[in-house]
PASEBA-1860 file (N, C-alpha, C; in nm, 3 decimals):
! residues 89
1> XXXXXXXX> -3.022/-2.153/0.020/-3.020/-2.120/-0.110/-2.872/-2.153/-0.157 ~ -2.845/-2.241/-0.252/-2.724/-2.271/-0.281/-2.664/-2.191/-0.402 ~ -2.571/-2.113/-0.370/-2.527/-2.018/-0.485/-2.370/-2.044/-0.542 ~ -2.321/-2.160/-0.473/-2.193/-2.201/-0.513/-2.157/-2.241/-0.634 ~ -2.266/-2.299/-0.709/-2.273/-2.315/-0.862/-2.253/-2.193/-0.945 ~ -2.299/-2.090/-0.893/-2.264/-1.945/-0.945/-2.132/-1.889/-0.963 ~ -2.043/-1.952/-0.857/-1.904/-1.884/-0.843/-1.826/-1.896/-0.996 ~ -1.857/-2.012/-1.070/-1.791/-2.021/-1.178/-1.817/-1.936/-1.281
9> XXXXXXXX> -1.919/-1.841/-1.276/-1.962/-1.740/-1.365/-1.895/-1.620/-1.335 ~ -1.830/-1.616/-1.196/-1.765/-1.485/-1.176/-1.639/-1.460/-1.241 ~ -1.608/-1.339/-1.288/-1.481/-1.322/-1.355/-1.368/-1.334/-1.243 ~ -1.240/-1.382/-1.281/-1.142/-1.369/-1.204/-1.110/-1.229/-1.186 ~ -1.061/-1.202/-1.052/-1.038/-1.069/-1.001/-0.895/-1.072/-0.925 ~ -0.802/-1.014/-0.990/-0.670/-1.005/-0.935/-0.626/-0.869/-0.892 ~ -0.727/-0.785/-0.848/-0.699/-0.651/-0.828/-0.599/-0.634/-0.709 ~ -0.590/-0.701/-0.607/-0.475/-0.679/-0.497/-0.349/-0.694/-0.537
17> XXXXXXXX> -0.350/-0.804/-0.638/-0.205/-0.853/-0.665/-0.150/-0.737/-0.753 ~ -0.246/-0.710/-0.870/-0.217/-0.617/-0.958/-0.187/-0.468/-0.905 ~ -0.261/-0.429/-0.823/-0.243/-0.314/-0.750/-0.078/-0.322/-0.648 ~ -0.097/-0.436/-0.591/0.058/-0.435/-0.536/0.160/-0.426/-0.604 ~ 0.171/-0.500/-0.747/0.261/-0.515/-0.832/0.278/-0.368/-0.899 ~ 0.166/-0.285/-0.913/0.186/-0.163/-0.975/0.275/-0.044/-0.870 ~ 0.253/-0.069/-0.750/0.307/0.012/-0.648/0.471/-0.029/-0.619 ~ 0.477/-0.160/-0.643/0.634/-0.219/-0.633/0.688/-0.178/-0.766
25> XXXXXXXX> 0.636/-0.178/-0.862/0.698/-0.128/-0.980/0.738/0.015/-0.981 ~ 0.654/0.115/-0.936/0.677/0.238/-0.917/0.793/0.245/-0.812 ~ 0.811/0.177/-0.703/0.906/0.194/-0.608/1.027/0.157/-0.673 ~ 1.032/0.064/-0.757/1.172/0.007/-0.828/1.209/0.116/-0.920 ~ 1.128/0.168/-0.998/1.131/0.286/-1.072/1.203/0.399/-1.021 ~ 1.155/0.424/-0.900/1.197/0.542/-0.821/1.374/0.534/-0.812 ~ 1.409/0.406/-0.785/1.546/0.376/-0.782/1.632/0.398/-0.639 ~ 1.547/0.399/-0.546/1.633/0.409/-0.416/1.590/0.318/-0.326
33> XXXXXXXX> 1.674/0.210/-0.271/1.624/0.090/-0.224/1.598/0.120/-0.062 ~ 1.630/0.255/-0.031/1.599/0.279/0.096/1.463/0.354/0.118 ~ 1.404/0.376/-0.003/1.272/0.466/-0.013/1.166/0.373/0.041 ~ 1.048/0.423/0.094/0.938/0.324/0.143/0.817/0.368/0.080 ~ 0.724/0.268/0.095/0.582/0.310/0.043/0.514/0.363/0.151 ~ 0.452/0.467/0.137/0.378/0.539/0.259/0.225/0.513/0.230 ~ 0.136/0.479/0.318/0.011/0.488/0.299/-0.039/0.614/0.418 ~ -0.118/0.697/0.349/-0.162/0.801/0.434/-0.301/0.754/0.475
41> XXXXXXXX> -0.329/0.760/0.596/-0.436/0.716/0.655/-0.510/0.825/0.743 ~ -0.628/0.787/0.785/-0.722/0.885/0.857/-0.673/0.879/1.002 ~ -0.694/0.988/1.066/-0.682/0.982/1.221/-0.780/0.880/1.279 ~ -0.897/0.862/1.247/-0.982/0.772/1.284/-1.016/0.665/1.168 ~ -0.959/0.552/1.174/-0.960/0.461/1.065/-1.079/0.348/1.075 ~ -1.153/0.367/0.957/-1.274/0.285/0.956/-1.250/0.167/0.852 ~ -1.145/0.183/0.763/-1.124/0.075/0.672/-0.986/-0.005/0.695 ~ -0.956/-0.026/0.800/-0.826/-0.095/0.826/-0.802/-0.199/0.769
49> XXXXXXXX> -0.918/-0.298/0.758/-0.898/-0.426/0.694/-0.840/-0.413/0.547 ~ -0.906/-0.311/0.469/-0.861/-0.307/0.334/-0.723/-0.261/0.347 ~ -0.668/-0.167/0.422/-0.531/-0.124/0.425/-0.446/-0.230/0.450 ~ -0.481/-0.305/0.553/-0.389/-0.420/0.586/-0.380/-0.517/0.475 ~ -0.469/-0.536/0.405/-0.485/-0.639/0.292/-0.366/-0.581/0.203 ~ -0.358/-0.459/0.172/-0.273/-0.399/0.076/-0.132/-0.402/0.148 ~ -0.125/-0.384/0.259/0.017/-0.395/0.324/0.067/-0.530/0.313 ~ -0.020/-0.635/0.319/0.038/-0.772/0.343/0.079/-0.813/0.203
57> XXXXXXXX> -0.005/-0.771/0.100/0.026/-0.803/-0.052/0.142/-0.751/-0.076 ~ 0.197/-0.637/-0.037/0.305/-0.566/-0.059/0.416/-0.662/0.001 ~ 0.409/-0.679/0.143/0.521/-0.779/0.204/0.534/-0.910/0.142 ~ 0.416/-0.965/0.088/0.430/-1.090/0.029/0.502/-1.105/-0.117 ~ 0.475/-0.979/-0.196/0.532/-0.968/-0.330/0.687/-0.915/-0.318 ~ 0.709/-0.841/-0.202/0.872/-0.818/-0.198/0.883/-0.766/-0.040 ~ 0.916/-0.852/0.030/0.942/-0.822/0.170/1.042/-0.745/0.214 ~ 1.128/-0.712/0.104/1.235/-0.606/0.148/1.189/-0.466/0.135
65> XXXXXXXX> 1.072/-0.425/0.059/1.046/-0.304/0.058/0.967/-0.268/0.197 ~ 1.017/-0.142/0.255/0.936/-0.098/0.376/0.829/-0.027/0.318 ~ 0.716/-0.066/0.416/0.594/-0.030/0.416/0.544/0.056/0.530 ~ 0.478/0.181/0.538/0.481/0.260/0.654/0.324/0.302/0.651 ~ 0.277/0.331/0.762/0.138/0.405/0.767/0.137/0.508/0.846 ~ 0.105/0.633/0.788/0.094/0.768/0.879/-0.017/0.823/0.848 ~ -0.070/0.908/0.948/-0.188/0.998/0.943/-0.135/1.133/0.892 ~ -0.224/1.186/0.819/-0.174/1.333/0.773/-0.145/1.421/0.912
73> XXXXXXXX> -0.213/1.395/1.029/-0.155/1.463/1.148/-0.028/1.447/1.167 ~ 0.026/1.316/1.168/0.162/1.265/1.194/0.247/1.316/1.085 ~ 0.209/1.322/0.976/0.293/1.384/0.865/0.311/1.526/0.887 ~ 0.222/1.601/0.921/0.216/1.737/0.935/0.288/1.769/1.053 ~ 0.299/1.699/1.157/0.377/1.713/1.300/0.530/1.690/1.252 ~ 0.551/1.564/1.198/0.679/1.516/1.192/0.751/1.517/1.052 ~ 0.684/1.538/0.954/0.751/1.528/0.812/0.807/1.648/0.780 ~ 0.910/1.621/0.704/1.018/1.742/0.650/1.054/1.704/0.523
81> XXXXXXXX> 1.051/1.810/0.413/1.113/1.801/0.297/1.256/1.813/0.315 ~ 1.343/1.725/0.222/1.490/1.740/0.230/1.524/1.818/0.115 ~ 1.654/1.855/0.096/1.707/1.946/0.002/1.642/1.894/-0.164 ~ 1.630/1.758/-0.163/1.593/1.727/-0.294/1.432/1.717/-0.295 ~ 1.345/1.786/-0.188/1.207/1.804/-0.194/1.157/1.661/-0.177 ~ 1.212/1.553/-0.120/1.173/1.416/-0.079/1.092/1.432/0.079 ~ 0.998/1.371/0.091/0.932/1.375/0.200/1.010/1.258/0.314 ~ 1.061/1.319/0.418/1.106/1.253/0.524/1.019/1.219/0.637
89> X> 0.985/1.111/0.667/0.885/1.092/0.791/0.946/1.005/0.902
END
């Protein structure tokens, strides 16, 4: 079954790039170059490939932005709010 000729009928999908750009724009608007992008993940991860694609896209678009992954359990155990109510992990 040759479906390659159907590829030209598919609309362009730039979701990953646009998603990454929106997070990086939010990071820029936050205004603190020491801020990180935090991905909150499950203790048992079933969709790590999707998560890693996002992480790689963030790093491709702006390698200076630090990206971290933490579980809710890790955040509960080690996360603290500072005096400005910012999460420190």
